[in-house]
N, C-alpha and C positions, 0 to 999 in steps of 0.2 A: 224141446228146442233150447229152452233157457239153460237146462242142465248141460247140454253139449257146448253151448257158448261159454258157460262158466268153466267147464273142464278145459276147453281150449285156451281160455285166458290164463287159467292157473298154470297150464303147461308152458305157455310162452313166458309168463312171469318167472317160472322156475329156470327157464333157459337163459333169460336175461340176467338173473342173479348169478347163475352158474358161470356165464361168460364174464360177468363182472369180477367174480372171485378169481377166475383163471387169469384175467388181465392184471389184477392186483398182484397175483402170485408171480406172473411173468416180470412185471415191473420190479417187484422186490428181489426176484432172482437176479435180474440184470443189475440192480443196485448193488447187491452183494458181490456179484461177479466183477463189477467195475472196481470195487475195493475203495479203501480210504483215499481221499484226495491227498496229494503230496503236500505236507506242511512246509512252512518257510522259517528260516532263521534270520532274525533281525540283525543286520550288519550295516556299517557305514558304507558309503559308495566305494571306498577302497577295500572293502572286505575286512574291516578291523573292528576290534572291541577294546575297551579299556582294560588295564591290567587287573582290575577287580571284577571284571565282567559287568553285568551278568550275560549269560547266553539265554536268549528268549526264543523259544520255538512256538510258533503259532499254527494251530490246526484249524480246519474248516468247521469242525464240530467239537463239542466237549469230549474230553478224554478222561479215562480213569488211570491213576498212576500205576496200578497193578497190571494194566493192560499195555503199558508203554515203556515204563522205566527199565525193565529188563532188556529191552531191545535197543537201548541207547548206550553208546560207548564213546569215549573221548581218547584220542591218541595225539601226543603222549598222555598217559593217564594222569589225571589231576584229582586230588581229594576235594570233595565238596558235597553239596546237597542240592537235590531237585525239589522244587515246590510246585504245586499244581493249583490252578485256578481256572475252572471252566475249560476253555479251549487253548489255554496257554500254559506251557511248562517253562520254568525258569531255573537255571543252574547258576549257583554262586560258588566260586572256588574258595577253599579253606585258606589258601595262601595265594598270593598274586600269580597270575599267568606271567611267564617269562618273556621279557622283551626280546624280539628277534626270533622267537620260536614260531614255527607254523604248526597249527593244531588242526585236527580233523575230527569233526563230530559226525557220528554215524547213527542212523535210525534204520535198523534192519527190518526186512519184511516180516510180517506176522503181527506187528503192533496193531491194536484195534482201538477204534473210537467208541463212544457210547451207543452208536447206532448198530454196532456189531460188525461194521465193515473193517476188514484188515488191509494193511498196507501190502500191496502185491509185489512192489519192487523197492528195495532199500534205497535210502537217500543219504548222500554224503555232502557235507559242507566243509570247506576249508577256510581258515581265517588266521590273521596275524594280530599282534598286539601293538597298538599305537604307543608312541612315546608320550610320557606324561608331560603336560604343560604346567605352567605355574600361574595361579591366580593370585592377585595381590591388590592391596588398596593403594592406588596411585594418586598423584597430585595431592598428597596428604596435607600440604601447607595451604592449599587454596581451594581446590575443587575435588574433594575425594570421590573417586569412582572405582568400581571394580575393573581391573585391567587383566589382560592375559599376555603371557610371554612364553616363548619356548625356553628350554633350559640353557640354551647358548646365549640368550639375550639378543638374538638377531631379529626377532619378530616381536613387536609389542603393539597391542591395540586395546582400546577400551571395550568392555562388555556392557557397561551401563552409561547412560547420558542423562543424569538426573539433575544436572545443574549443581553438583556438589552436595547432594543430600544423603549420600550413602554413609551409614554409620559402621556397619560390619557385614560379614557375609560368611557363608559356609558352602561346602562342596557336596554335591550329590555323589555317592560312592561310585556310580557308573561313570562319572565324569561328563555326563551329557548336559547337566544343568548346574546352575548356581542359585542359591537362595540368598537374598540380601535384605537388610533393614534400611528403610529410607524414610526420612522425616516427611511429615505431611503438613497440610495447611492448618491443622488444628493444634499444632505444637507437639503432636505425638509422633510415632514412627510405625509404619506399616511393613508387612512382609511381602516381598516380590520374588519372582523367579525369572531367570533368563537362561537361554541355552548357550552352549559353549561357542556358538557363532555370533553371539550378541544379538540374537533375534528372539522372537516369541516371548516378549515380556508379559508376565502373568501376575496379576494382583492377587496374591494368595490370601491376605487377611487385612481387613480394615480395622485398625486398632484405635481410631478416634484420638482422644487426648492421651491415651496410654502409649507408652513406648515399648514396642515388641522388639527385643534385641537379643543378641547372642544365640542365633539359631543353630541347630544341629540336626542333620538329616539322618533318619533311621537307616540301618544297613540295607533293609529291603525297600527303602524309598517310599514307604506308605505313610510316613508321618514326619513332622518337624517338631522338635521340642525347643522351647525358647523361654527367656525370662521376660515377664511382663511387668513393667514398672508403672505405678499409678500413684495418685495422691494418697490412697489408703495403704498402698504397699510400695513406698519409695525405694526400698532395697530390691524389690522384684519378687514375683512369685513364678513358679514354674508352670507353664502351660503347654498343652500338646495340641497340635493341629493335625487332624486326620486329612491326608491329601486325597483320599478316595471320596470323601463326603464333603470336605470343606468345613467341617465342624471343628471348633476350637473350644477347649474347656480346661479348667485348672486341674493340675495333677492331683492336688489335694483340695477338692471343692469344699470340704466340711472342716478344714483346719486352716489355721493361719501360720503357714510355714514359709519363711523367706527363702529365696533361692536365686543364685547367679551361676553363670557358666555351665549350663546343662550339657551333657555329653553322653553319647551312646557307646557301649562296648563294641568291639569289632564285629562280633556275631549277633549283636542285638539282645543278648541274654540279660544284660544289666544296663542301667543308666545311672549316672552320678550327677550331682550338683553340689555347690558349696552353700551351706546355710550360715550366713554371717551373724545371725542372732545368737547362735549357739557355738560358733567357731568350730564347725565340723563338716566333714564331707558326708553326705547322705547317699548311700548306694542302694538302689532298689532292684531286687531280683524280680524281673518281669514274669518269670514262670511261676514262682512260689509266692510272690508278693512279700517276701522277707525283706526287711530293711536293715542295712548294716551301717552303723554310725562310727565314723572315724574322726576323733578329735584332732585338730591341728590349728595352730594360730597363724598359719601362712596365708590365709585368705585366698586359697587356690584349690582347685580340684586336683585329682591325681592323674597318673599316666598309665594307660592300659598295657598289659602284656599282650603279645600278638594273639594268644588264644583267648583273651578276655577274661581269664580266670584270676588274674592278680592285678593289683593296683599299687603303683609306686606313689609315695607322697613324702613330704618333708615336714619336719618340726624344728623349731628353734630351740637350742640348748645352750648352756653356758660352759665355756671352756675352762681349763684349769687356771688360766691367767685372768679369768673374769670377763673375757670377750665373748660375745654371742657367736654361735656358729650354727650351721644347718646340718641336720642328720637325715639320712634317707631311710625310709621304712618301706616295707612291703606288706600289703594285706592280702592274705589268701582268702578269696571271697567264698568258695564253697564251705570252708571250715570256720571262717571268721577270725583266724589266727593272724596276729600282727606282730612283726619282729623287725629289728634293724636289718638292713640289707648288707650282710657281712661281705658279700661278693664284690661290693662296690664301696667299701669303707676306705675313704681317703684320709681318715684322721679328722682333726679339727680344722675344717675349712668351711668357707662360705660357698654354697653351691645352689644352683637353681634346680628346678624339677628335672630329673633325668627322663629320657625318652628311649624306649627299647628300639633296637634295630628290628626290621621285619622278621629276621630269623631268630630273634630272641637271644642272640649270643653276645650282645654288647649293648652299651648304653652311650648316649650322647648327653653331656651336661655342661653347663657353664660353671666354672670353678675359679675361686681366687683364694690365696692364703690369707690368714688373719692379719698378717703383717705384710706390708708392701703395697702393691697396686690396689687401687680402689675398684678396679673393673675386672669382671670375670672373663676368662677365656674359655673357648669351646674345647672339650676333650672327648676322645673316644675311649671308653673304658671297657675292655673285654671282661666278660664274666668268668673266664676260665683261669684267671690269675696271671695271664701274660701281660706284657708291658703296656702301660697306658700310652696313648698317642695324642699329642697336641694337634689341634686343627687350626687354631688361630693364635697369633702372637702379636697382638696389637693393643698395647696397654692404654692407648689413647681412645679406645672405642669400647662400646658396650654391645652385647650380642643377645638376641632374644628370638622367640618364635621359630625355633629350629625344628625341622620335620624331615623325615626320610621319604624318599620316593618309594613307590610300592615294592620295588625289588631290592631296595637297600644299597643302590649303587651311587646315589647322589643325596646330598643333604642341602636343603634350602634354609636360609635363615635371614634375619634382619640385623644390619649393622648400623650403629650410629656413632659417628665421630664426635668427641666431646670437647674438642679444643675451642670451639666457637659456638655462640648461641645461634648462629645462622645455619648450622649444619642441618641437613635433612637426612632421614634414614635411607638406607640402600637395601635392596634385596640382592643376596649373594648365593652362589652355589658352590659347594665343595664336592669334587669328584673323588670318590673313595679310592679308586685304583691308582690314580696318578698323584693324588694330593693337591691338584690344582684348585685354586680359588679364583672365582671370576664374578664380576658385578653383572647382574641381570638387568636391574632397573634402578634409576635414581628417583629420589623423592617418593619412595615406595616402602610399604610396611605390611606386616601381617601376612606373609606369603603362605600359600597352601598348594599342594600338588593337585592338579586336575588330571586324573588318569585318562 
């Protein structure tokens, strides 16, 4: 009797296990048949992204690049690179998306996630590129805050309301946020972030009695590099804040190296800063850890080429008549070769640091002759040898902080009239096609484009 009961129990247990396996198989089959859930593309409410991207595609489950990237296409085609992190794929263009163009991103059927499910039906997203705005330091004479304006100067509004505690700021390449340095109650300066709508203020780093200033955001927006000034390092040391972990540490924790004005290359391959103790630009290759030292007495960093492989900088030299002038040099970073930039040799003139246009075909610089006006004027210098083009003709003003918009159609800069001590700086824009100059904001300085 007991043997029969045991046999019957074993039989039923086998049936239960068998039914369980069949049920799991059915569920798995239905799971695979249903396919990969449709991913989403992160866009603004108006279906836009900034000129520098990025395009962010979010999947329900982690994906492998080899199982997805071949199924992605962008029309019109744009050179760039995809990066992968769990269930998120990010595309950053090599050059800026074109303003006014409508783009289409496709993910064709057949792409798979890590669970083995494939996309049954292709997905298409369309998007346009928003016009870049201008962020600047407003109310410079009384209550400095970060302000935002459109390039026409018809809309102006503050992004920060700190009571005039803002020291400086930098732009996130996506154009979605701004990082700024603000004085604190301990006499130092902390790092904060705010979005382009003036909302979501985030305290990134408490610096106590130290001053954390001159921030620069990495192209992939994972880190902020800045200069940290303290009693032990009054000229500043270069620190790096990891935005994913919130951890901050010195770039050279075991060495005493002074540093100001840190700055990333466009693709994030290099970073540079100026070392005032040794009067040199230090360029760090972040892939090989190679350090390139560029001596210059100009107390300033260099200017990147669009591909981030060259760095323009200036050195003071003595003219034939004994007057000092500034000469432009170019450093080829992969080779370490340094030479005068013959393509932009204007002779013995005093010039400020040149800035490449986004297409790399011309330079903007502020120039003055050794005799005559004491103030520099802005010039467009083509690198193909064609005629130079004056942008400003205002001998009573000085010009600084000139920067191209992502597409190279507009130039923003700061102008200061020098006839009176009561003058306040202005932010201005030059339209390349028409040559029109217009004032965007009064009592405003240090403009930067917000894509």
